[in-house]
C-alpha positions as MATLAB code, in Angstrom:
seq = 'MRSLLAALCLFVAGAAPAAERPTFDPKLGAQLTLDRELIDASGRKLTLGETLGGHPALVIFGYDRCPNLCGVTQQAVASDLNKTSLRPADYRALFISIDPEETPADAATAQDDIASAAGPAGLPAWRFLTSSDGAGAALASEAGITFDRRKGIDQFVHPIAVIALTPSGRISQVLPALTFTPRDLKLALVEASENRLGSIADHVFLLCAGFDSSKGQYTPAIWAALKVASLATLLGLGATVLWQSWGRTR';
ca = [
      78.497   10.161   17.091;
      75.002    9.522   16.940;
      74.328   12.503   19.519;
      76.072   14.944   17.385;
      74.580   13.882   13.907;
      71.142   14.489   15.930;
      71.985   17.210   17.777;
      73.775   18.643   14.232;
      70.183   17.914   12.412;
      68.409   20.199   15.089;
      70.990   23.241   15.003;
      69.858   22.871   11.223;
      66.422   22.931   11.804;
      66.275   25.766   14.321;
      68.344   27.936   12.059;
      65.035   27.777    9.221;
      62.741   30.598    9.121;
      59.818   30.038   11.874;
      57.026   30.385    9.233;
      58.490   26.759    7.424;
      59.694   25.427   10.664;
      58.734   21.691   10.612;
      56.517   20.490   14.022;
      57.057   17.873   15.978;
      53.820   16.887   18.433;
      53.840   12.978   18.608;
      51.004   12.199   21.232;
      50.784    8.890   23.058;
      47.803    7.021   22.257;
      47.509    9.177   18.737;
      45.736    6.349   16.141;
      46.751    5.625   12.618;
      44.443    5.166    9.926;
      44.997    1.206    9.250;
      42.989    1.508    5.703;
      45.752    3.924    4.127;
      47.222    2.176    1.111;
      50.768    2.068    0.764;
      53.318    0.389   -1.401;
      55.943   -1.871   -0.838;
      59.253   -2.351   -2.122;
      57.969   -5.312   -4.243;
      55.538   -2.932   -5.978;
      52.653   -4.631   -3.632;
      50.027   -2.648   -2.276;
      49.094   -3.220    1.453;
      47.029   -1.285    3.576;
      49.193    0.253    7.367;
      46.942   -2.545    9.002;
      47.905   -5.537    6.251;
      51.232   -4.282    6.803;
      51.437   -4.497   10.917;
      49.798   -7.617   10.397;
      49.051   -7.776   13.743;
      52.413   -7.160   14.779;
      53.538   -4.427   17.173;
      56.441   -2.271   15.098;
      58.701    0.294   15.351;
      58.199    2.945   12.518;
      60.353    5.999   11.171;
      59.228    8.826    8.826;
      61.555   10.091    6.554;
      61.926    9.581    2.559;
      64.528    6.889    0.738;
      66.534    9.511   -1.029;
      67.504   11.685    1.988;
      71.337   12.737    2.204;
      71.207   13.091    6.062;
      69.592   11.350    9.134;
      67.377    8.913    7.606;
      69.852    6.223    6.583;
      71.840    6.897    9.885;
      68.618    6.216   11.635;
      67.440    3.099    9.605;
      71.125    1.592   10.398;
      71.243    2.249   13.914;
      67.597    0.925   14.927;
      68.286   -2.302   12.117;
      72.014   -2.840   14.236;
      70.112   -1.953   17.300;
      67.356   -4.710   17.099;
      69.659   -7.140   16.312;
      71.318   -7.007   19.506;
      67.958   -8.023   21.465;
      66.371  -11.017   22.461;
      63.273  -10.460   20.336;
      62.244  -12.564   17.187;
      62.337  -10.673   13.979;
      59.123  -12.828   13.449;
      57.215  -11.086   16.130;
      57.304   -7.554   14.796;
      57.822   -5.034   12.208;
      60.279   -2.154   11.287;
      58.697    0.307    9.267;
      60.060    2.940    6.854;
      57.025    5.015    5.241;
      58.467    7.449    2.642;
      56.652   11.420    3.353;
      57.869   11.520   -0.827;
      54.804   11.101   -2.897;
      57.545   11.172   -6.003;
      59.309    8.136   -4.300;
      58.562    4.862   -6.095;
      59.193    1.080   -4.682;
      62.414    1.315   -6.605;
      63.613    3.790   -4.449;
      62.048    1.457   -1.581;
      63.723   -1.165   -2.757;
      67.470    0.453   -2.816;
      67.084    1.990    0.587;
      66.074   -1.711    1.784;
      69.497   -3.108    0.234;
      70.797   -0.311    1.892;
      70.627   -1.603    5.264;
      70.862   -5.439    4.560;
      73.837   -5.609    6.141;
      73.033   -4.260    9.681;
      69.591   -5.873    9.678;
      71.400   -9.330    8.703;
      69.719  -12.462    7.398;
      67.502  -13.008   10.325;
      66.635   -9.878   10.778;
      66.243   -7.723    7.666;
      61.943   -9.560    6.806;
      61.132   -7.455    9.801;
      61.367   -4.333    7.830;
      59.281   -3.039    5.356;
      59.923    0.540    2.593;
      56.903    1.870    1.748;
      55.892    4.657   -0.497;
      52.519    5.989   -1.434;
      51.903    8.065   -4.789;
      48.788    9.601   -3.159;
      50.628   11.359   -0.281;
      49.539    8.599    2.561;
      52.310    7.986    3.777;
      52.759   12.119    4.415;
      49.228   12.265    5.652;
      50.230    9.088    8.617;
      53.216   11.511    9.514;
      50.760   14.075   10.168;
      48.454   11.941   12.195;
      51.633   11.108   14.352;
      52.145   14.291   14.943;
      55.083   14.953   12.231;
      55.213   17.973    9.378;
      57.961   18.976    7.488;
      59.068   21.416    4.504;
      59.803   20.800    1.129;
      62.975   22.705    0.052;
      62.742   22.853   -3.654;
      65.799   24.358   -4.488;
      67.662   21.704   -2.903;
      65.247   19.151   -3.350;
      65.184   17.704   -0.131;
      63.040   17.825    2.772;
      63.633   19.602    5.961;
      61.536   17.252    8.940;
      62.120   15.907   12.253;
      62.985   12.199   12.713;
      62.331   10.062   15.288;
      61.035    6.034   15.931;
      57.692    5.421   17.203;
      56.252    2.305   18.760;
      52.847    1.325   17.172;
      50.465   -1.234   18.569;
      49.387   -3.967   16.786;
      46.080   -1.625   16.187;
      48.356    0.788   14.610;
      48.073    3.226   17.940;
      50.911    5.356   19.439;
      52.722    3.777   22.606;
      55.716    5.302   22.546;
      58.324    7.924   20.822;
      61.919    7.560   20.745;
      64.362   10.232   19.613;
      66.349    9.544   16.794;
      70.034    8.251   18.049;
      69.690    8.395   21.409;
      67.926    4.842   22.269;
      69.901    1.327   23.081;
      68.959   -1.787   22.196;
      67.284   -2.087   25.316;
      65.063    0.951   24.684;
      63.964   -0.621   21.174;
      63.081   -4.005   22.568;
      61.077   -2.716   25.594;
      59.374   -0.494   23.432;
      58.137   -2.999   21.001;
      57.145   -5.259   24.628;
      55.448   -2.098   25.602;
      53.413   -1.920   22.196;
      52.842   -5.722   22.372;
      50.531   -5.234   24.722;
      51.896   -8.262   26.685;
      52.280  -10.491   23.824;
      56.399   -9.981   23.676;
      59.313   -9.893   26.259;
      60.170  -12.058   29.118;
      58.645  -12.137   32.920;
      61.322  -10.117   33.387;
      60.816   -7.230   30.812;
      57.532   -6.706   32.109;
      58.035   -6.253   35.733;
      60.699   -4.110   34.189;
      58.178   -1.780   32.111;
      56.060   -1.987   35.522;
      59.041   -0.623   37.577;
      60.312    1.789   34.939;
      59.638    5.090   33.635;
      60.183    6.824   29.951;
      62.661    9.588   30.784;
      61.426   11.920   27.504;
      64.683   14.221   28.191;
      66.773   11.417   27.042;
      64.773    9.155   25.275;
      65.473    6.276   27.210;
      63.471    3.851   29.947;
      64.719    4.737   33.501;
      63.605    2.458   36.490;
      61.524    4.597   39.196;
      63.554    3.588   41.772;
      66.618    5.435   40.343;
      64.413    8.758   39.986;
      62.912    7.785   43.643;
      66.651    7.832   45.343;
      67.973   10.599   43.116;
      65.004   12.590   44.600;
      65.544   11.368   47.890;
      69.104   12.057   48.069;
      68.407   15.578   46.438;
      65.934   16.161   50.099;
      68.332   14.302   52.314;
      71.257   17.190   50.668;
      68.612   20.285   51.097;
      67.672   19.430   54.965;
      71.007   19.241   55.533;
      71.854   22.344   54.168;
      68.793   23.800   56.021;
      69.997   22.305   59.310;
      73.769   23.570   59.046;
      71.961   27.170   58.367;
      69.733   26.845   60.794;
      72.481   25.908   63.055;
      74.927   28.577   61.892;
      71.881   31.646   62.280;
      71.380   30.027   66.148;
      75.292   30.683   66.702;
      74.984   34.614   65.414;
      72.061   35.461   67.473;
];
């Protein structure tokens, strides 16, 4: 179901005129501005740096009134984080609105909507953030995400993904929406934590793993190496058979 929804979103975005098509070009290592001021669901003003509070984070850019994938992605992330062994106190999950017209009341409604998926233990890790001065949209732009507002339908057309941030606000990984697993979310946070989170096994896995951007998942490098070796063996056998057949026909 997640894959079907993601494919539908891509189809709709692809049908938009090229001049109006949003862009999605996040750069690993890109630094988000920590002193941009945001407003949480309670109306409190905090900078991005203060919101992170020295923790790694998973960040989703979208808008609270989104009728499409924003809510689905929030629910999926909240549910999958509950399936990891990480303590919610050790990380943040941020939903940052790109719509300057949204208010803390909109953020509070969106926060209430994921309460059951996040659970009592997981909900404190979440922050739903708005900004009347466009700080949320500016942060999205720094993350390589642009969007298009369709005033006729009062909606935004925008890419959606889960971005892992280090405690210093640097992008460490990008997970395509709805293709991730609980393990992917956990490893993204472990990687973003700069060795502060995760077990020895997690860190060993990261040392032996690669991130497959085509699937949006962490894949052990040894599996990739075995696939390459298998392909090379098949090609070698094929070449040998062809050479022997050619030799017989001479």
